[in-house]
C-alpha positions as CSV (number, residue, x, y, z in Angstrom):
1,M,17.1,260.5,144.6
2,A,19.5,262.8,146.2
3,D,18.1,266.0,147.8
4,H,19.2,269.5,146.9
5,V,21.5,270.0,149.9
6,H,23.5,266.8,149.3
7,V,23.8,267.5,145.6
8,I,25.1,271.1,146.1
9,Q,27.5,269.8,148.8
10,H,28.9,267.3,146.3
11,V,29.2,270.0,143.6
12,G,30.9,272.3,146.2
13,K,33.4,269.5,147.1
14,A,34.2,269.2,143.3
15,V,34.9,272.9,143.2
16,K,37.2,272.7,146.1
17,K,39.2,269.9,144.3
18,V,39.7,272.3,141.4
19,I,40.7,275.1,143.9
20,G,43.2,272.7,145.4
21,R,44.8,272.0,142.1
22,C,45.0,275.7,141.2
23,T,46.5,276.7,144.4
24,R,49.3,274.1,144.5
25,S,51.5,276.3,142.3
26,A,53.3,279.2,143.9
27,A,51.7,281.6,141.5
28,G,48.2,280.2,142.0
29,K,48.6,280.1,145.8
30,Q,49.9,283.7,145.9
31,T,47.2,285.0,143.6
32,L,44.2,283.1,144.9
33,D,45.0,282.8,148.6
34,S,43.0,285.8,149.8
35,Q,40.5,285.6,146.9
36,L,39.1,282.1,147.3
37,H,35.9,283.4,148.8
38,L,35.0,285.0,145.5
39,F,34.6,281.5,144.0
40,L,33.1,279.8,147.0
41,R,30.2,282.3,147.4
42,N,27.1,282.3,145.2
43,Q,27.0,284.8,142.4
44,E,24.1,286.8,143.9
45,D,26.0,287.2,147.1
46,L,28.9,289.0,145.4
47,S,29.0,292.8,145.4
48,A,29.7,294.4,142.0
49,E,33.4,295.0,143.0
50,E,33.7,291.4,144.1
51,E,32.2,290.1,140.9
52,Q,34.7,292.3,138.9
53,A,37.6,290.8,140.9
54,R,36.3,287.3,140.4
55,A,35.9,287.9,136.6
56,S,39.5,289.1,136.5
57,L,40.7,286.1,138.3
58,A,38.6,283.8,136.1
59,Q,40.6,285.0,133.1
60,A,43.8,284.0,134.7
61,F,42.5,280.7,136.0
62,P,39.9,279.3,133.5
63,E,39.7,275.9,135.1
64,F,38.8,277.6,138.4
65,N,36.2,279.7,136.6
66,A,34.7,276.6,134.7
67,A,34.2,274.8,138.0
68,W,32.6,277.9,139.6
69,Q,30.3,278.3,136.6
70,L,29.2,274.7,136.7
71,K,28.3,275.1,140.4
72,E,26.3,278.2,139.6
73,D,24.6,276.3,136.7
74,S,23.7,273.5,139.1
75,R,22.1,275.9,141.5
76,T,20.1,277.5,138.6
77,W,18.9,274.0,137.6
78,Y,17.3,273.6,141.0
79,V,15.5,276.9,140.6
80,I,14.1,276.4,137.1
81,A,13.6,272.6,136.9
82,S,10.1,271.3,136.9
83,A,8.9,267.7,137.1
84,Q,8.6,267.8,133.3
85,T,12.0,269.2,132.5
86,A,14.2,268.0,135.4
87,V,15.7,264.9,133.8
88,A,16.5,266.6,130.4
89,Q,18.0,269.6,132.1
90,L,20.1,267.5,134.5
91,D,21.3,265.4,131.5
92,A,22.3,268.6,129.8
93,W,24.2,269.8,132.9
94,I,26.0,266.5,133.2
95,A,27.0,266.6,129.5
96,H,28.2,270.2,130.1
97,V,30.4,269.0,133.0
98,N,31.8,266.2,130.9
99,Q,32.5,268.7,128.0
100,K,34.4,271.0,130.3
101,G,36.8,268.0,131.0
102,L,37.7,269.1,134.6
103,P,40.0,266.2,135.7
104,G,39.2,264.7,139.0
105,V,35.8,266.2,139.2
């Protein structure tokens, strides 16, 4: 079984793949260049202003937002999962990832 740190690292790498795809276009690069930190940081570490800015960008870049939300969901899973619920909750999270259909993730 993989430990928490390594799983979160892999999820972070997947988010960075999505970031890479979104910033390849000139519009994406220009818009996101100075705002990437809003999607790399954890939700609880964002100020109210930063969360508003992230939410605005999320509307323009739904794939980016989906990857960020899945990352946040994986972090939540570690907090709420118990020995009795871990497998079912992890299976639900994996199904949610597959449903989002983020290519290359």
